[in-house]
C-alpha positions in Angstrom: 79.3 8.8 15.9 76.0 7.0 15.4 72.5 7.7 16.8 70.0 5.0 17.5 66.3 5.4 18.1 63.9 4.1 20.7 60.4 4.2 19.3 57.8 4.8 22.0 54.4 3.0 22.0 52.2 6.1 22.7 49.5 7.6 20.5 50.4 11.2 19.4 47.8 13.7 20.5 48.4 16.1 17.7 46.2 15.8 14.6 48.7 16.9 11.9 47.3 16.0 8.5 50.9 15.7 7.1 52.2 13.3 9.7 52.0 9.5 9.4 52.2 9.2 13.2 49.4 11.7 14.0 46.8 10.0 16.1 48.6 6.6 15.7 50.1 4.1 18.0 53.4 2.4 17.1 53.3 -1.3 18.2 56.0 -2.4 20.7 57.0 -6.0 21.6 57.9 -7.2 25.1 61.7 -6.8 25.2 64.2 -7.2 27.9 66.2 -4.5 29.7 69.5 -5.8 28.6 68.6 -4.9 25.0 69.5 -1.3 25.8 73.0 -2.5 26.4 73.0 -4.2 23.0 71.9 -1.0 21.4 74.7 0.8 23.1 77.2 -1.6 21.5 75.9 -0.5 18.1 75.5 3.3 18.5 76.9 6.1 20.6 73.8 8.3 20.8 70.1 7.6 21.4 66.9 9.5 20.7 63.4 8.7 21.9 60.8 9.0 19.2 57.1 8.1 18.7 54.1 8.5 18.6 54.6 11.1 21.2 57.2 10.0 23.8 56.2 12.6 26.4 52.9 10.7 26.9 54.8 7.6 28.2 54.9 7.6 32.0 58.2 5.7 31.9 60.1 8.2 29.8 62.1 9.6 32.6 63.2 6.0 33.6 64.1 5.3 30.0 66.3 8.4 29.9 67.9 7.5 33.2 68.6 4.0 31.9 70.2 5.4 28.8 72.5 7.5 30.9 73.4 4.5 33.0 74.2 2.7 29.7 76.7 5.5 29.0 75.2 6.9 25.8 77.1 10.1 25.0 74.0 12.0 24.0 70.3 11.3 24.8 67.7 13.1 22.7 63.9 13.4 22.5 61.7 14.0 19.4 58.5 15.6 20.5 55.8 18.1 19.4 56.8 19.9 22.6 53.4 20.7 24.1 53.9 18.6 27.2 57.2 20.3 28.0 55.6 23.6 28.6 55.4 23.0 32.3 58.7 22.9 34.3 58.2 19.5 36.0 58.6 17.0 33.1 61.5 18.7 31.3 63.3 19.3 34.6 63.0 15.6 35.4 64.2 14.6 32.0 67.2 16.9 32.2 68.1 15.6 35.7 67.8 12.0 34.4 70.3 12.7 31.6 68.5 14.2 28.6 70.9 16.3 26.5 68.8 17.5 23.5 65.3 18.0 22.3 63.9 18.0 18.7 60.7 20.2 18.6 58.2 20.6 15.8 57.0 24.2 15.0 55.2 24.7 11.7 54.4 28.4 11.7 55.5 31.7 13.3 52.0 32.5 14.6 49.4 30.6 16.6 47.0 30.9 13.7 49.4 29.0 11.4 50.9 26.4 13.8 47.6 25.5 15.5 45.9 25.1 12.1 48.6 22.6 11.0 48.5 20.5 14.2 44.8 20.9 14.8 45.3 21.7 18.5 44.2 25.2 19.8 46.9 26.6 22.0 49.7 24.4 20.7 51.8 27.3 19.5 52.2 28.8 22.9 52.9 25.4 24.5 55.7 24.6 22.1 57.4 28.0 22.7 57.1 27.5 26.4 58.5 24.0 26.1 61.4 25.3 24.0 62.1 28.0 26.6 62.0 25.5 29.4 64.4 23.1 27.7 66.9 25.9 26.9 66.8 27.2 30.4 68.0 23.8 31.6 70.9 23.8 29.2 69.4 21.3 26.7 70.3 21.7 23.0 67.1 22.4 21.1 66.5 22.0 17.4 63.3 22.6 15.4 61.7 21.1 12.4 59.0 22.9 10.3 57.0 20.9 7.8 56.3 22.8 4.6 52.7 22.4 3.4 50.5 24.1 0.8 49.1 26.3 3.5 52.4 27.3 5.1 55.1 27.8 2.5 54.2 31.4 1.8 54.7 32.3 5.5 58.0 30.6 6.1 59.9 33.9 6.1 58.8 34.8 9.6 60.2 31.7 11.2 64.0 32.5 11.2 63.5 35.6 13.3 61.2 33.8 15.8 63.5 30.8 16.1 66.6 32.9 16.5 65.0 34.9 19.2 63.9 31.7 20.9 67.5 30.4 21.0 67.0 27.3 18.8 70.4 25.6 18.0 69.4 24.6 14.5 66.4 24.5 12.1 65.3 22.0 9.5 62.6 22.4 6.9 60.9 19.3 5.5 58.5 19.2 2.6 55.3 17.5 3.6 55.3 13.8 2.6 52.5 11.8 1.1 52.1 9.7 4.2 49.3 9.0 6.5 46.3 11.2 5.8 48.4 13.4 3.5 48.4 10.5 1.0 44.7 10.8 0.6 44.7 14.6 0.7 47.8 15.0 -1.5 46.7 18.1 -3.5 45.5 19.8 -0.3 48.6 19.2 1.8 51.8 18.6 -0.4 53.0 21.8 -2.1 54.3 21.9 -5.6 58.1 22.2 -5.2 58.5 24.7 -7.9 56.2 27.1 -6.0 57.4 26.4 -2.5 61.2 26.3 -2.9 61.8 30.0 -3.5 60.1 30.7 -0.1 62.1 27.8 1.4 65.4 29.0 0.1 64.8 32.6 1.1 63.9 31.5 4.7 67.0 29.3 4.9 69.2 32.2 3.7 67.7 34.5 6.4 68.3 31.8 9.0 71.9 31.4 8.1 72.4 35.1 8.1 71.1 35.2 11.7 73.6 32.5 12.7 71.0 29.7 12.8 72.4 26.5 11.2 69.9 25.0 8.7 69.0 21.6 7.2 66.6 20.6 4.4 64.7 17.4 3.8 62.3 16.1 1.1 63.9 18.0 -1.7 66.1 16.8 -4.6 69.5 18.4 -5.1 68.5 20.2 -8.2 65.9 22.2 -6.4 67.9 22.9 -3.3 70.1 25.6 -4.9 73.0 26.7 -2.6 71.6 24.6 0.2 72.1 21.2 -1.5 74.9 20.6 0.9 72.4 20.9 3.8 70.2 18.1 2.5 69.4 15.2 4.8 69.4 11.7 3.1 66.1 9.9 2.9 65.3 6.3 2.1 62.9 5.0 -0.5 63.1 8.0 -2.9 62.5 8.0 -6.7 64.2 9.5 -9.7 62.9 10.8 -13.0 64.4 10.1 -16.4 66.2 13.4 -16.4 68.0 12.3 -13.3 69.8 9.5 -15.2 72.3 12.0 -16.6 72.7 14.1 -13.5 76.2 14.1 -11.9 74.6 14.7 -8.5 72.4 11.6 -8.6 74.8 9.3 -6.5 74.4 11.7 -3.5 70.9 13.1 -4.3 68.0 12.3 -1.9 65.6 12.1 -5.0 61.9 12.7 -5.0 59.1 11.1 -3.1 57.6 8.3 -5.4 54.0 9.6 -5.1 55.0 13.1 -5.9 57.0 11.9 -8.9 54.0 10.0 -10.2 51.7 13.0 -9.6 53.9 15.6 -11.4 56.1 13.4 -13.7 59.3 15.2 -12.6 58.7 18.2 -14.8 60.5 20.5 -12.2 63.7 18.5 -12.1 66.9 19.4 -14.0 70.3 17.9 -14.1 72.8 19.9 -12.0 76.5 19.8 -11.3 77.8 17.4 -8.7 77.8 18.4 -5.0 79.4 17.1 -1.9 77.8 17.0 1.5 79.1 19.7 3.9 81.0 18.1 6.7 82.0 19.6 10.0 81.7 18.3 13.5 79.2 20.9 14.8 76.8 20.4 12.0 77.1 16.6 12.2 76.1 16.8 15.9 73.1 19.0 15.1 72.1 17.0 12.0 71.9 13.8 13.9 69.2 15.3 16.1 66.8 15.7 13.1 64.8 12.6 12.9 62.0 14.2 11.0 58.3 14.1 11.9 57.4 10.5 12.8 60.5 9.3 10.9 63.7 7.5 11.7 67.0 9.4 11.8 68.9 9.8 8.6 71.1 6.7 7.9 70.9 3.2 6.8 67.6 1.3 7.2 67.0 0.6 10.9 67.9 -2.8 12.2 65.5 -4.0 14.9 67.3 -5.0 18.1 64.4 -5.6 20.4 64.6 -4.4 24.0 62.6 -2.5 26.5 62.3 -1.8 30.2 58.7 -3.0 30.2 56.1 -4.2 27.9 54.7 -0.8 27.1 58.1 0.8 26.6 60.0 2.0 23.5 61.5 -0.2 20.8 65.2 0.3 20.0 66.0 0.9 16.4 69.6 1.3 15.4 70.5 3.6 12.6 73.9 4.3 11.1 75.2 7.8 10.7 75.2 8.6 7.0 74.4 12.3 7.1 74.5 14.7 4.2 74.9 18.0 6.1 
């Protein structure tokens, strides 16, 4: 199965310092409706990403059109705040939405609201998650790991399990957007953050919550290397040249490698991605925060229902988990 993306031309109303899409608008051309059918010929599943798709007044129509095009699964990547009320999520579910990818970056309002710079966001996300679940939608959650959050990750598995999330992904903050100019304030040192990350992942798995990991090289992922999501445009240090895991390793972000010279990296034994149908299905839902789904570089197909609508981006399914 393959999942394609429709990127929505709507400015995100969060102000996350770690997200390249925060406060930005993704340009969209003026495509034709029949391009949705062309995308269906390339991929089996579709997800609406942004910007923030829930700010687009035509989102329900897009979901309905995707259902009419016979996509097997129709997803939504969102910060979740605008699903807190019953109306929008109910309309989306009725139109054919099957799954939602939320962002939750802390287990308390103090932490999450600080990360997204929106007071009250934490409660809105939890209400949105509850509303989606009550309608039978599959819900997954991504948490971005920053310098201010990594010591508090241990509280998230209990919260997400109680909230009924179907899967959880942790992603190390990337040096993109404003984070690129505030690198030392936002991006954590992997050697410091990873013990907290691995303990949290272990707790989540013990609770029956399937986990995924992004932004981490295989040598630092420990027993969760098989849960790594692939990422494009990564870099490798000299020590990686003799590592048996390099052909399948996601590598390190180039700016991070330049900043720290790869002094945390070590060659490790080879590993193979874990494969099972249930994890593949969940893994395809994780598009990251403002990122395309894991897979080959997206091929632009054009296509939209109107001039302000989403842009279809097809991605192949080349998942590690």
